[in-house]
py3Dmol code that shows the C-alpha trace and the ligand (Angstrom):
import py3Dmol

protein = """\
ATOM      1  CA  UNK A   1      71.426  91.305 112.010  1.00  0.00           C
ATOM      2  CA  UNK A   2      71.998  94.581 110.287  1.00  0.00           C
ATOM      3  CA  UNK A   3      71.699  94.669 106.529  1.00  0.00           C
ATOM      4  CA  UNK A   4      73.911  97.744 106.309  1.00  0.00           C
ATOM      5  CA  UNK A   5      77.065  97.280 104.254  1.00  0.00           C
ATOM      6  CA  UNK A   6      80.045  96.369 106.382  1.00  0.00           C
ATOM      7  CA  UNK A   7      82.543  99.149 107.132  1.00  0.00           C
ATOM      8  CA  UNK A   8      85.833  97.453 106.239  1.00  0.00           C
ATOM      9  CA  UNK A   9      88.798  97.956 108.547  1.00  0.00           C
ATOM     10  CA  UNK A  10      92.511  97.973 107.764  1.00  0.00           C
ATOM     11  CA  UNK A  11      95.636 100.093 107.775  1.00  0.00           C
ATOM     12  CA  UNK A  12      98.149 102.058 105.801  1.00  0.00           C
ATOM     13  CA  UNK A  13     100.698  99.424 104.745  1.00  0.00           C
ATOM     14  CA  UNK A  14     104.124  99.460 103.086  1.00  0.00           C
ATOM     15  CA  UNK A  15     103.567  99.066  99.331  1.00  0.00           C
ATOM     16  CA  UNK A  16     106.527  96.695  99.008  1.00  0.00           C
ATOM     17  CA  UNK A  17     104.888  94.055 101.225  1.00  0.00           C
ATOM     18  CA  UNK A  18     101.271  95.173 101.174  1.00  0.00           C
ATOM     19  CA  UNK A  19      99.631  91.763 100.885  1.00  0.00           C
ATOM     20  CA  UNK A  20     101.751  89.925 103.458  1.00  0.00           C
ATOM     21  CA  UNK A  21     101.209  92.825 105.868  1.00  0.00           C
ATOM     22  CA  UNK A  22      97.469  92.895 105.201  1.00  0.00           C
ATOM     23  CA  UNK A  23      97.201  89.178 105.838  1.00  0.00           C
ATOM     24  CA  UNK A  24      99.156  89.382 109.054  1.00  0.00           C
ATOM     25  CA  UNK A  25      96.948  92.098 110.513  1.00  0.00           C
ATOM     26  CA  UNK A  26      93.752  90.595 109.025  1.00  0.00           C
ATOM     27  CA  UNK A  27      92.985  93.766 107.091  1.00  0.00           C
ATOM     28  CA  UNK A  28      89.940  94.067 104.851  1.00  0.00           C
ATOM     29  CA  UNK A  29      91.200  97.289 103.271  1.00  0.00           C
ATOM     30  CA  UNK A  30      94.626  98.901 102.769  1.00  0.00           C
ATOM     31  CA  UNK A  31      96.125 102.275 101.935  1.00  0.00           C
ATOM     32  CA  UNK A  32      99.505 102.678 100.216  1.00  0.00           C
ATOM     33  CA  UNK A  33     101.791 105.329  98.756  1.00  0.00           C
ATOM     34  CA  UNK A  34     102.540 104.980  95.037  1.00  0.00           C
ATOM     35  CA  UNK A  35     105.526 107.350  95.204  1.00  0.00           C
ATOM     36  CA  UNK A  36     107.786 108.859  97.855  1.00  0.00           C
ATOM     37  CA  UNK A  37     105.350 110.614 100.238  1.00  0.00           C
ATOM     38  CA  UNK A  38     107.953 113.309 100.969  1.00  0.00           C
ATOM     39  CA  UNK A  39     109.066 113.911  97.396  1.00  0.00           C
ATOM     40  CA  UNK A  40     107.751 115.002  94.013  1.00  0.00           C
ATOM     41  CA  UNK A  41     109.290 112.264  91.876  1.00  0.00           C
ATOM     42  CA  UNK A  42     106.777 110.223  89.910  1.00  0.00           C
ATOM     43  CA  UNK A  43     108.120 106.694  89.346  1.00  0.00           C
ATOM     44  CA  UNK A  44     107.782 105.256  85.849  1.00  0.00           C
ATOM     45  CA  UNK A  45     104.572 103.264  85.607  1.00  0.00           C
ATOM     46  CA  UNK A  46     104.924  99.549  84.964  1.00  0.00           C
ATOM     47  CA  UNK A  47     101.463  98.486  83.827  1.00  0.00           C
ATOM     48  CA  UNK A  48     102.211  94.787  84.295  1.00  0.00           C
ATOM     49  CA  UNK A  49     103.213  95.252  87.946  1.00  0.00           C
ATOM     50  CA  UNK A  50     100.187  97.458  88.596  1.00  0.00           C
ATOM     51  CA  UNK A  51      97.891  94.939  86.961  1.00  0.00           C
ATOM     52  CA  UNK A  52      99.336  92.197  89.157  1.00  0.00           C
ATOM     53  CA  UNK A  53      98.691  94.312  92.253  1.00  0.00           C
ATOM     54  CA  UNK A  54      95.125  94.892  91.155  1.00  0.00           C
ATOM     55  CA  UNK A  55      94.509  91.184  90.608  1.00  0.00           C
ATOM     56  CA  UNK A  56      96.074  90.205  93.930  1.00  0.00           C
ATOM     57  CA  UNK A  57      93.923  92.739  95.783  1.00  0.00           C
ATOM     58  CA  UNK A  58      90.833  91.303  94.114  1.00  0.00           C
ATOM     59  CA  UNK A  59      91.863  87.746  94.946  1.00  0.00           C
ATOM     60  CA  UNK A  60      92.481  88.693  98.583  1.00  0.00           C
ATOM     61  CA  UNK A  61      89.245  90.711  98.742  1.00  0.00           C
ATOM     62  CA  UNK A  62      91.076  93.902  99.693  1.00  0.00           C
ATOM     63  CA  UNK A  63      89.826  97.389  98.895  1.00  0.00           C
ATOM     64  CA  UNK A  64      92.798  99.654  98.140  1.00  0.00           C
ATOM     65  CA  UNK A  65      93.313 103.397  98.674  1.00  0.00           C
ATOM     66  CA  UNK A  66      96.222 105.599  97.662  1.00  0.00           C
ATOM     67  CA  UNK A  67      97.600 108.399  99.832  1.00  0.00           C
ATOM     68  CA  UNK A  68      99.082 111.229  97.744  1.00  0.00           C
ATOM     69  CA  UNK A  69     102.406 112.855  98.789  1.00  0.00           C
ATOM     70  CA  UNK A  70     102.372 115.163 101.815  1.00  0.00           C
ATOM     71  CA  UNK A  71     104.060 117.962  99.850  1.00  0.00           C
ATOM     72  CA  UNK A  72     100.972 118.565  97.758  1.00  0.00           C
ATOM     73  CA  UNK A  73      99.372 121.914  98.487  1.00  0.00           C
ATOM     74  CA  UNK A  74      96.799 123.185  95.994  1.00  0.00           C
ATOM     75  CA  UNK A  75      96.520 126.421  97.985  1.00  0.00           C
ATOM     76  CA  UNK A  76     100.219 127.277  97.897  1.00  0.00           C
ATOM     77  CA  UNK A  77     101.194 130.845  96.952  1.00  0.00           C
ATOM     78  CA  UNK A  78     104.416 129.399  95.483  1.00  0.00           C
ATOM     79  CA  UNK A  79     103.795 128.751  91.786  1.00  0.00           C
ATOM     80  CA  UNK A  80     106.227 125.858  91.633  1.00  0.00           C
ATOM     81  CA  UNK A  81     104.580 124.067  94.567  1.00  0.00           C
ATOM     82  CA  UNK A  82     101.131 124.626  93.075  1.00  0.00           C
ATOM     83  CA  UNK A  83     102.163 123.274  89.662  1.00  0.00           C
ATOM     84  CA  UNK A  84     103.972 120.282  91.131  1.00  0.00           C
ATOM     85  CA  UNK A  85     100.920 119.611  93.282  1.00  0.00           C
ATOM     86  CA  UNK A  86      98.672 119.415  90.223  1.00  0.00           C
ATOM     87  CA  UNK A  87     101.106 117.128  88.385  1.00  0.00           C
ATOM     88  CA  UNK A  88     101.496 114.946  91.467  1.00  0.00           C
ATOM     89  CA  UNK A  89      97.758 114.490  91.994  1.00  0.00           C
ATOM     90  CA  UNK A  90      97.221 113.697  88.313  1.00  0.00           C
ATOM     91  CA  UNK A  91      99.922 111.018  88.614  1.00  0.00           C
ATOM     92  CA  UNK A  92      98.431 109.593  91.833  1.00  0.00           C
ATOM     93  CA  UNK A  93      94.976 109.382  90.237  1.00  0.00           C
ATOM     94  CA  UNK A  94      96.414 107.595  87.211  1.00  0.00           C
ATOM     95  CA  UNK A  95      98.341 105.099  89.356  1.00  0.00           C
ATOM     96  CA  UNK A  96      95.319 104.554  91.608  1.00  0.00           C
ATOM     97  CA  UNK A  97      93.249 103.628  88.580  1.00  0.00           C
ATOM     98  CA  UNK A  98      96.048 101.389  87.345  1.00  0.00           C
ATOM     99  CA  UNK A  99      96.243  99.384  90.608  1.00  0.00           C
ATOM    100  CA  UNK A 100      92.476  99.272  91.037  1.00  0.00           C
ATOM    101  CA  UNK A 101      92.367 101.639  94.018  1.00  0.00           C
ATOM    102  CA  UNK A 102      89.047 103.218  94.891  1.00  0.00           C
ATOM    103  CA  UNK A 103      90.318 106.681  95.772  1.00  0.00           C
ATOM    104  CA  UNK A 104      93.262 109.012  96.268  1.00  0.00           C
ATOM    105  CA  UNK A 105      93.551 110.814  99.600  1.00  0.00           C
ATOM    106  CA  UNK A 106      95.029 114.295  99.568  1.00  0.00           C
ATOM    107  CA  UNK A 107      95.358 116.881 102.333  1.00  0.00           C
ATOM    108  CA  UNK A 108      93.210 119.968 101.938  1.00  0.00           C
ATOM    109  CA  UNK A 109      96.271 122.222 102.216  1.00  0.00           C
ATOM    110  CA  UNK A 110      97.031 125.724 103.314  1.00  0.00           C
ATOM    111  CA  UNK A 111      97.065 129.239 101.895  1.00  0.00           C
ATOM    112  CA  UNK A 112     100.304 129.685 103.926  1.00  0.00           C
ATOM    113  CA  UNK A 113      99.771 133.461 104.009  1.00  0.00           C
ATOM    114  CA  UNK A 114      96.547 134.893 105.512  1.00  0.00           C
ATOM    115  CA  UNK A 115      96.307 137.303 102.569  1.00  0.00           C
ATOM    116  CA  UNK A 116      96.336 134.479 100.039  1.00  0.00           C
ATOM    117  CA  UNK A 117      93.135 132.614 101.008  1.00  0.00           C
ATOM    118  CA  UNK A 118      90.936 134.054  98.215  1.00  0.00           C
ATOM    119  CA  UNK A 119      93.601 133.387  95.584  1.00  0.00           C
ATOM    120  CA  UNK A 120      93.985 129.859  96.908  1.00  0.00           C
ATOM    121  CA  UNK A 121      90.332 129.059  96.196  1.00  0.00           C
ATOM    122  CA  UNK A 122      90.624 130.589  92.734  1.00  0.00           C
ATOM    123  CA  UNK A 123      93.665 128.523  91.805  1.00  0.00           C
ATOM    124  CA  UNK A 124      92.065 125.348  93.204  1.00  0.00           C
ATOM    125  CA  UNK A 125      89.099 126.007  90.934  1.00  0.00           C
ATOM    126  CA  UNK A 126      91.274 126.734  87.912  1.00  0.00           C
ATOM    127  CA  UNK A 127      93.798 123.935  88.379  1.00  0.00           C
ATOM    128  CA  UNK A 128      92.018 121.047  90.019  1.00  0.00           C
ATOM    129  CA  UNK A 129      88.618 121.202  88.365  1.00  0.00           C
ATOM    130  CA  UNK A 130      89.969 120.472  84.840  1.00  0.00           C
ATOM    131  CA  UNK A 131      91.811 117.416  86.235  1.00  0.00           C
ATOM    132  CA  UNK A 132      88.580 116.142  87.782  1.00  0.00           C
ATOM    133  CA  UNK A 133      86.658 116.885  84.581  1.00  0.00           C
ATOM    134  CA  UNK A 134      89.131 114.838  82.567  1.00  0.00           C
ATOM    135  CA  UNK A 135      88.554 111.707  84.676  1.00  0.00           C
ATOM    136  CA  UNK A 136      86.488 108.905  83.212  1.00  0.00           C
ATOM    137  CA  UNK A 137      83.440 107.685  85.160  1.00  0.00           C
ATOM    138  CA  UNK A 138      85.376 104.616  86.246  1.00  0.00           C
ATOM    139  CA  UNK A 139      88.215 106.679  87.767  1.00  0.00           C
ATOM    140  CA  UNK A 140      89.003 106.641  91.494  1.00  0.00           C
ATOM    141  CA  UNK A 141      87.645 109.399  93.710  1.00  0.00           C
ATOM    142  CA  UNK A 142      89.684 112.351  94.877  1.00  0.00           C
ATOM    143  CA  UNK A 143      89.292 112.293  98.644  1.00  0.00           C
ATOM    144  CA  UNK A 144      89.895 115.570 100.448  1.00  0.00           C
ATOM    145  CA  UNK A 145      91.321 115.031 103.925  1.00  0.00           C
ATOM    146  CA  UNK A 146      90.869 118.047 106.224  1.00  0.00           C
ATOM    147  CA  UNK A 147      94.003 118.725 108.258  1.00  0.00           C
ATOM    148  CA  UNK A 148      94.408 119.521 111.966  1.00  0.00           C
ATOM    149  CA  UNK A 149      93.539 123.189 111.380  1.00  0.00           C
ATOM    150  CA  UNK A 150      97.023 124.564 111.974  1.00  0.00           C
ATOM    151  CA  UNK A 151      98.265 127.877 110.484  1.00  0.00           C
ATOM    152  CA  UNK A 152      96.428 129.091 107.390  1.00  0.00           C
ATOM    153  CA  UNK A 153      94.795 125.718 106.745  1.00  0.00           C
ATOM    154  CA  UNK A 154      92.135 125.973 104.042  1.00  0.00           C
ATOM    155  CA  UNK A 155      89.950 123.699 106.160  1.00  0.00           C
ATOM    156  CA  UNK A 156      90.346 124.820 109.752  1.00  0.00           C
ATOM    157  CA  UNK A 157      87.111 123.052 110.615  1.00  0.00           C
ATOM    158  CA  UNK A 158      84.863 120.686 108.672  1.00  0.00           C
ATOM    159  CA  UNK A 159      82.554 123.637 107.925  1.00  0.00           C
ATOM    160  CA  UNK A 160      85.274 125.013 105.635  1.00  0.00           C
ATOM    161  CA  UNK A 161      84.817 122.084 103.251  1.00  0.00           C
ATOM    162  CA  UNK A 162      81.946 124.157 101.858  1.00  0.00           C
ATOM    163  CA  UNK A 163      84.549 126.441 100.240  1.00  0.00           C
ATOM    164  CA  UNK A 164      86.338 123.462  98.707  1.00  0.00           C
ATOM    165  CA  UNK A 165      83.113 122.091  97.311  1.00  0.00           C
ATOM    166  CA  UNK A 166      82.238 125.511  95.902  1.00  0.00           C
ATOM    167  CA  UNK A 167      85.687 125.804  94.255  1.00  0.00           C
ATOM    168  CA  UNK A 168      85.297 122.312  92.766  1.00  0.00           C
ATOM    169  CA  UNK A 169      81.631 122.849  91.869  1.00  0.00           C
ATOM    170  CA  UNK A 170      80.704 119.788  93.955  1.00  0.00           C
ATOM    171  CA  UNK A 171      82.305 117.600  91.312  1.00  0.00           C
ATOM    172  CA  UNK A 172      80.963 114.030  91.477  1.00  0.00           C
ATOM    173  CA  UNK A 173      84.507 112.631  91.752  1.00  0.00           C
ATOM    174  CA  UNK A 174      85.176 114.529  94.993  1.00  0.00           C
ATOM    175  CA  UNK A 175      84.794 112.751  98.298  1.00  0.00           C
ATOM    176  CA  UNK A 176      85.955 113.161 101.876  1.00  0.00           C
ATOM    177  CA  UNK A 177      88.456 111.248 103.954  1.00  0.00           C
ATOM    178  CA  UNK A 178      87.751 112.081 107.588  1.00  0.00           C
ATOM    179  CA  UNK A 179      90.764 111.699 109.873  1.00  0.00           C
ATOM    180  CA  UNK A 180      89.558 111.382 113.476  1.00  0.00           C
ATOM    181  CA  UNK A 181      92.819 112.800 114.891  1.00  0.00           C
ATOM    182  CA  UNK A 182      92.681 115.813 112.566  1.00  0.00           C
ATOM    183  CA  UNK A 183      88.992 116.522 113.284  1.00  0.00           C
ATOM    184  CA  UNK A 184      89.622 116.285 117.043  1.00  0.00           C
ATOM    185  CA  UNK A 185      92.704 118.513 116.788  1.00  0.00           C
ATOM    186  CA  UNK A 186      90.681 121.021 114.774  1.00  0.00           C
ATOM    187  CA  UNK A 187      88.197 121.319 117.639  1.00  0.00           C
ATOM    188  CA  UNK A 188      85.480 118.728 116.908  1.00  0.00           C
ATOM    189  CA  UNK A 189      85.120 117.056 120.297  1.00  0.00           C
ATOM    190  CA  UNK A 190      84.536 113.400 119.496  1.00  0.00           C
ATOM    191  CA  UNK A 191      84.699 112.541 123.216  1.00  0.00           C
ATOM    192  CA  UNK A 192      81.770 114.748 124.278  1.00  0.00           C
ATOM    193  CA  UNK A 193      78.399 113.001 124.697  1.00  0.00           C
ATOM    194  CA  UNK A 194      76.983 112.796 121.176  1.00  0.00           C
ATOM    195  CA  UNK A 195      80.204 114.317 119.829  1.00  0.00           C
ATOM    196  CA  UNK A 196      80.730 111.787 117.059  1.00  0.00           C
ATOM    197  CA  UNK A 197      77.144 112.081 115.872  1.00  0.00           C
ATOM    198  CA  UNK A 198      77.331 115.868 115.949  1.00  0.00           C
ATOM    199  CA  UNK A 199      80.561 115.863 113.935  1.00  0.00           C
ATOM    200  CA  UNK A 200      79.300 113.431 111.310  1.00  0.00           C
ATOM    201  CA  UNK A 201      75.938 115.207 111.081  1.00  0.00           C
ATOM    202  CA  UNK A 202      77.819 118.441 110.475  1.00  0.00           C
ATOM    203  CA  UNK A 203      79.927 116.825 107.764  1.00  0.00           C
ATOM    204  CA  UNK A 204      76.836 115.516 105.981  1.00  0.00           C
ATOM    205  CA  UNK A 205      75.225 118.948 106.338  1.00  0.00           C
ATOM    206  CA  UNK A 206      78.207 120.674 104.735  1.00  0.00           C
ATOM    207  CA  UNK A 207      79.098 118.289 101.888  1.00  0.00           C
ATOM    208  CA  UNK A 208      75.954 116.219 101.468  1.00  0.00           C
ATOM    209  CA  UNK A 209      75.213 112.516 101.695  1.00  0.00           C
ATOM    210  CA  UNK A 210      77.514 109.857 100.280  1.00  0.00           C
ATOM    211  CA  UNK A 211      80.577 112.109 100.125  1.00  0.00           C
ATOM    212  CA  UNK A 212      82.261 110.468 103.114  1.00  0.00           C
ATOM    213  CA  UNK A 213      84.159 107.613 101.478  1.00  0.00           C
ATOM    214  CA  UNK A 214      86.994 106.858 103.874  1.00  0.00           C
ATOM    215  CA  UNK A 215      87.915 107.336 107.531  1.00  0.00           C
ATOM    216  CA  UNK A 216      91.419 107.537 108.943  1.00  0.00           C
ATOM    217  CA  UNK A 217      90.999 105.958 112.367  1.00  0.00           C
ATOM    218  CA  UNK A 218      93.641 107.553 114.566  1.00  0.00           C
ATOM    219  CA  UNK A 219      93.738 108.487 118.218  1.00  0.00           C
ATOM    220  CA  UNK A 220      95.358 111.823 119.109  1.00  0.00           C
ATOM    221  CA  UNK A 221      98.342 112.493 121.354  1.00  0.00           C
ATOM    222  CA  UNK A 222      97.006 115.995 121.954  1.00  0.00           C
ATOM    223  CA  UNK A 223      93.812 117.417 123.421  1.00  0.00           C
ATOM    224  CA  UNK A 224      90.806 118.558 121.404  1.00  0.00           C
ATOM    225  CA  UNK A 225      91.450 121.863 119.662  1.00  0.00           C
ATOM    226  CA  UNK A 226      95.248 121.617 119.996  1.00  0.00           C
ATOM    227  CA  UNK A 227      95.656 122.015 116.187  1.00  0.00           C
ATOM    228  CA  UNK A 228      98.379 119.358 116.330  1.00  0.00           C
ATOM    229  CA  UNK A 229      98.673 116.407 113.980  1.00  0.00           C
ATOM    230  CA  UNK A 230     100.161 113.698 116.198  1.00  0.00           C
ATOM    231  CA  UNK A 231      98.544 110.298 115.805  1.00  0.00           C
ATOM    232  CA  UNK A 232      98.344 107.840 118.714  1.00  0.00           C
ATOM    233  CA  UNK A 233      97.380 104.176 118.827  1.00  0.00           C
ATOM    234  CA  UNK A 234      93.678 103.563 119.428  1.00  0.00           C
ATOM    235  CA  UNK A 235      92.895 103.937 123.112  1.00  0.00           C
ATOM    236  CA  UNK A 236      96.338 105.367 123.891  1.00  0.00           C
ATOM    237  CA  UNK A 237      95.436 108.982 123.169  1.00  0.00           C
ATOM    238  CA  UNK A 238      92.973 111.700 124.094  1.00  0.00           C
ATOM    239  CA  UNK A 239      90.107 110.333 121.969  1.00  0.00           C
ATOM    240  CA  UNK A 240      89.883 106.892 123.563  1.00  0.00           C
ATOM    241  CA  UNK A 241      87.960 103.822 122.405  1.00  0.00           C
ATOM    242  CA  UNK A 242      84.275 104.742 122.718  1.00  0.00           C
ATOM    243  CA  UNK A 243      84.140 107.359 119.928  1.00  0.00           C
ATOM    244  CA  UNK A 244      85.269 104.650 117.491  1.00  0.00           C
ATOM    245  CA  UNK A 245      82.331 102.464 118.565  1.00  0.00           C
ATOM    246  CA  UNK A 246      80.076 105.475 117.982  1.00  0.00           C
ATOM    247  CA  UNK A 247      81.493 105.927 114.477  1.00  0.00           C
ATOM    248  CA  UNK A 248      80.195 102.524 113.409  1.00  0.00           C
ATOM    249  CA  UNK A 249      76.740 103.453 114.695  1.00  0.00           C
ATOM    250  CA  UNK A 250      76.356 106.462 112.391  1.00  0.00           C
ATOM    251  CA  UNK A 251      74.443 106.011 109.133  1.00  0.00           C
ATOM    252  CA  UNK A 252      77.049 108.046 107.197  1.00  0.00           C
ATOM    253  CA  UNK A 253      79.679 105.406 108.036  1.00  0.00           C
ATOM    254  CA  UNK A 254      77.725 102.448 106.626  1.00  0.00           C
ATOM    255  CA  UNK A 255      80.059 100.747 104.170  1.00  0.00           C
ATOM    256  CA  UNK A 256      82.788 103.384 104.643  1.00  0.00           C
ATOM    257  CA  UNK A 257      86.198 101.765 105.260  1.00  0.00           C
ATOM    258  CA  UNK A 258      88.435 102.691 108.212  1.00  0.00           C
ATOM    259  CA  UNK A 259      92.198 102.905 107.745  1.00  0.00           C
ATOM    260  CA  UNK A 260      94.638 103.056 110.664  1.00  0.00           C
ATOM    261  CA  UNK A 261      97.549 105.477 110.395  1.00  0.00           C
ATOM    262  CA  UNK A 262      98.816 104.824 113.898  1.00  0.00           C
ATOM    263  CA  UNK A 263     102.366 104.243 115.162  1.00  0.00           C
ATOM    264  CA  UNK A 264     103.925 100.790 115.038  1.00  0.00           C
ATOM    265  CA  UNK A 265     103.672  97.969 112.552  1.00  0.00           C
ATOM    266  CA  UNK A 266     102.151  94.479 112.236  1.00  0.00           C
ATOM    267  CA  UNK A 267     101.818  93.780 115.983  1.00  0.00           C
ATOM    268  CA  UNK A 268     100.136  97.075 116.880  1.00  0.00           C
ATOM    269  CA  UNK A 269      98.037  97.213 113.740  1.00  0.00           C
ATOM    270  CA  UNK A 270      96.923  93.597 114.149  1.00  0.00           C
ATOM    271  CA  UNK A 271      95.580  94.402 117.631  1.00  0.00           C
ATOM    272  CA  UNK A 272      93.930  97.593 116.430  1.00  0.00           C
ATOM    273  CA  UNK A 273      92.241  95.896 113.478  1.00  0.00           C
ATOM    274  CA  UNK A 274      90.899  93.270 115.895  1.00  0.00           C
ATOM    275  CA  UNK A 275      89.694  96.030 118.227  1.00  0.00           C
ATOM    276  CA  UNK A 276      87.906  97.854 115.393  1.00  0.00           C
ATOM    277  CA  UNK A 277      86.232  94.626 114.304  1.00  0.00           C
ATOM    278  CA  UNK A 278      85.040  94.096 117.875  1.00  0.00           C
ATOM    279  CA  UNK A 279      83.657  97.655 118.072  1.00  0.00           C
ATOM    280  CA  UNK A 280      81.988  97.201 114.702  1.00  0.00           C
ATOM    281  CA  UNK A 281      80.344  94.016 115.930  1.00  0.00           C
ATOM    282  CA  UNK A 282      78.878  95.703 119.008  1.00  0.00           C
ATOM    283  CA  UNK A 283      76.389  97.842 117.170  1.00  0.00           C
ATOM    284  CA  UNK A 284      75.172  95.114 114.821  1.00  0.00           C
TER     285      UNK A 284
END
"""
ligand_1 = """\
1
ZN
Zn 95.132 110.802 107.833
"""
view = py3Dmol.view(width=600, height=400)
view.addModel(protein, "pdb")
view.setStyle({"model": 0}, {"cartoon": {"style": "trace"}})
view.addModel(ligand_1, "xyz")
view.setStyle({"model": 1}, {"stick": {}})
view.zoomTo()
view.show()
């Protein structure tokens, strides 16, 4: 039997019924939103409710992750969007700590305008680094999730994470959330022979060891390189099942949880969690 730490599997769940949902799908890890994912509003923090969540997660042996709002774009040329993005991520990090979450996932964003890329890196350095510096050692990680490479994405491919790490001076609180659908859409062919290994090796090469802290396990409705962010259920898309078995075999994935962000709810996610557990068992 392998002595490697188990890569937990689970799903993004509705915060209002997170624990019932997690139990129904037999999740070992969950991801939630702590505010409207399509808005800027930051709900008032109720420490008692957050503390209760934290205790329940511990009792149920669930590792929690927070997904920050989709509107966040640290590379935006619009001052208001940039400032709201910084406030929103600071809030998400605070709430994540409050509910005992291990990290906050945020999309790597876009410069929007091809002429704004340099300025985007500068403002990421100037705005985000002080937030990271202010975090205590016990704080959750900020997990950068590369997008599908569309438009003026700051991370068109995983190689571009090097710029992010340079802008954030490889801050120890920065980690990576690798979304399989996004990576595939961006042109990393996970279905080619050795494709998963090549992609993960590249990631480790670019950002270093132990930076990969979470995986979003999603199939893709579109072909490799399509630059489209359309998630499919595992096995129902262009990636297929085998690459997910390969993921569990890579050393960089040891102990790294997998979160489903696929269509459907308890029924679909229950089957997919079971499938991931089966694939995980194969290599052990
Ligand atoms: Zn994702």
